[in-house]
C-alpha positions in Angstrom: 0.0 0.0 0.0 1.4 3.3 -1.0 2.2 5.8 1.7 2.4 9.6 1.4 5.8 11.0 2.3 5.3 14.4 3.9 8.0 17.0 4.6 6.7 19.2 7.4 8.8 22.2 6.4 8.7 25.2 4.1 12.5 25.5 3.9 13.7 25.4 0.3 17.0 23.9 1.6 15.3 21.0 3.3 13.1 20.4 0.2 16.3 20.2 -1.9 17.9 17.8 0.5 14.9 15.5 0.7 14.7 15.5 -3.1 18.0 13.6 -3.1 16.1 10.6 -1.8 14.5 10.3 -5.2 11.1 9.4 -3.9 7.8 11.3 -4.3 7.0 13.7 -1.4 4.7 16.5 -0.6 5.4 19.7 1.4 3.0 20.5 4.3 4.6 23.1 6.6 3.7 23.1 10.3 2.5 26.2 12.1 3.6 26.0 15.8 4.6 28.4 18.5 8.4 28.2 18.6 8.7 30.4 21.7 9.1 27.6 24.2 11.3 27.0 27.2 13.8 24.1 27.3 16.8 23.2 29.5 19.3 22.8 26.6 19.5 23.7 22.9 19.5 20.0 22.1 16.3 19.3 24.1 14.6 22.4 22.5 15.4 21.5 18.9 14.1 17.9 19.3 10.9 19.2 21.0 10.3 21.6 18.2 10.9 18.9 15.5 8.4 16.6 17.3 5.8 19.4 17.7 6.1 20.3 14.0 5.5 16.7 13.0 2.4 16.4 15.3 1.0 19.6 14.0 1.4 18.5 10.4 0.0 15.1 11.1 -3.1 16.7 12.6 -3.5 19.0 9.6 -3.0 16.2 7.1 -5.6 14.0 8.9 -8.3 16.7 8.5 -8.5 16.0 4.8 -6.8 12.7 4.1 -7.0 9.1 5.1 -4.0 7.8 3.3 -1.2 6.0 5.3 1.7 8.5 5.7 5.2 9.1 6.8 6.0 12.6 8.1 9.5 14.0 8.3 9.9 17.2 10.4 13.0 19.0 11.5 14.2 22.1 13.3 17.7 23.6 13.3 19.3 26.1 15.7 22.7 27.6 16.3 24.1 27.8 19.8 27.2 29.0 21.6 27.1 27.1 24.9 23.6 27.4 26.1 22.9 30.7 24.3 20.6 30.2 21.3 20.8 32.3 18.1 17.6 32.4 16.2 17.0 34.2 12.9 18.0 37.9 13.2 15.4 40.6 13.4 17.2 42.9 10.9 20.6 43.6 9.4 21.9 45.2 12.6 20.9 42.2 14.6 22.6 39.9 12.1 25.8 41.9 12.5 25.6 41.5 16.3 25.1 37.7 16.0 28.0 37.2 13.5 30.4 39.3 15.6 29.5 37.3 18.7 30.3 34.1 16.8 33.4 35.6 15.2 36.6 33.7 16.1 34.8 31.0 18.0 33.5 27.5 17.5 29.7 27.1 17.9 27.2 24.3 17.8 24.6 23.6 15.1 21.8 21.3 16.3 19.1 19.7 14.1 16.3 17.8 15.7 14.5 15.3 13.4 11.2 13.6 14.0 9.4 10.8 12.1 5.8 9.8 12.3 4.7 6.6 10.5 1.0 5.8 10.3 -0.9 3.2 8.4 -4.5 2.2 9.1 -3.7 0.1 12.2 -0.8 1.8 14.0 1.2 5.0 14.6 4.9 4.9 15.4 7.2 7.8 16.2 11.0 8.4 16.4 13.2 11.4 16.9 16.9 12.2 17.2 19.3 15.1 17.3 22.5 15.7 15.3 25.2 18.2 16.3 27.9 19.8 14.1 30.6 22.2 15.2 31.4 25.2 13.0 34.4 27.5 13.6 34.5 31.1 12.3 37.6 33.1 11.6 37.7 36.5 13.1 35.3 38.4 10.8 36.8 41.7 9.6 34.6 44.8 9.0 34.9 44.6 5.2 34.0 40.9 5.0 31.2 41.4 7.5 29.7 44.2 5.4 30.1 42.2 2.1 28.2 39.3 3.7 25.5 41.5 5.2 24.9 43.1 1.8 24.0 39.8 0.4 20.9 39.7 2.7 21.5 36.0 3.1 21.8 36.3 6.9 18.2 37.5 7.4 16.3 34.2 7.1 18.8 31.9 8.7 19.4 30.8 12.3 22.7 32.2 13.5 22.6 34.8 10.7 24.5 32.7 8.2 24.1 29.8 5.7 27.0 27.5 5.2 26.4 26.9 1.5 27.0 30.5 0.5 29.2 33.6 0.8 29.7 32.8 4.5 32.5 30.4 3.4 34.7 33.5 3.4 34.8 33.3 7.2 34.0 29.7 8.0 37.4 28.0 8.7 36.4 24.6 10.0 33.5 22.1 10.1 33.2 19.1 12.4 30.4 16.7 11.6 27.6 16.7 9.0 27.7 19.5 6.4 24.0 19.0 5.5 23.1 19.2 9.2 24.3 22.9 9.1 22.3 23.4 5.9 19.2 22.2 7.7 18.8 18.4 7.6 21.5 15.8 8.4 20.7 13.8 5.3 23.0 10.8 5.8 21.7 10.4 9.3 18.1 10.7 8.1 18.7 7.9 5.5 20.2 5.6 8.1 17.5 6.3 10.7 14.7 5.9 8.2 16.1 2.6 7.1 16.2 1.4 10.7 12.8 2.8 11.5 10.8 1.9 8.4 12.7 -1.3 7.8 11.1 -2.7 10.9 7.7 -1.6 9.9 7.6 -2.0 6.1 6.2 -5.2 4.6 8.7 -4.8 1.7 12.3 -5.6 1.9 13.1 -2.1 0.7 11.4 0.7 2.7 11.5 3.0 -0.3 8.9 0.8 -2.1 6.1 2.0 0.2 6.3 5.5 -1.4 6.3 4.4 -5.1 
């Protein structure tokens, strides 16, 4: 029986990453309150990923009865326990980048799965951490980067796949995690998760 693969995110970067799986999927973004308290960045990012998945599942079930698999994710940047969200404006982006300048910070992505057929619902979630080191960002490089406007829609005020490479000196861990979805981890975890639930030998077959 064919399942609907749902990406619970409006992020074009996550959409591009999921497209590499070469299976059909639909995009159904979640609408949740992200202003929540959590003891650590890792705990927060996993909770937000789970909440997004649940919200999308509820939304999907209002209009559809098809069996489904929902992938949701949330990414944040942290320096210790200080969390850096998307900047409010260019001035705020400059503040964030200068606080991260010359330091190594963490990028966490929480990922959540919801699998439902007509008889059961199963869930799974996990967190992936990468470490990113910035060189000291000089005023000229900072202004050039701010002028691209790239920082305004990204947690931590930068995207690793663009002009920020002018000041990113080191990456430890998953590159795609910093983009917004740790794709190799997702592939492995989906295989373990759906492999135990799929009637087929290949979990990908349930989406084709």
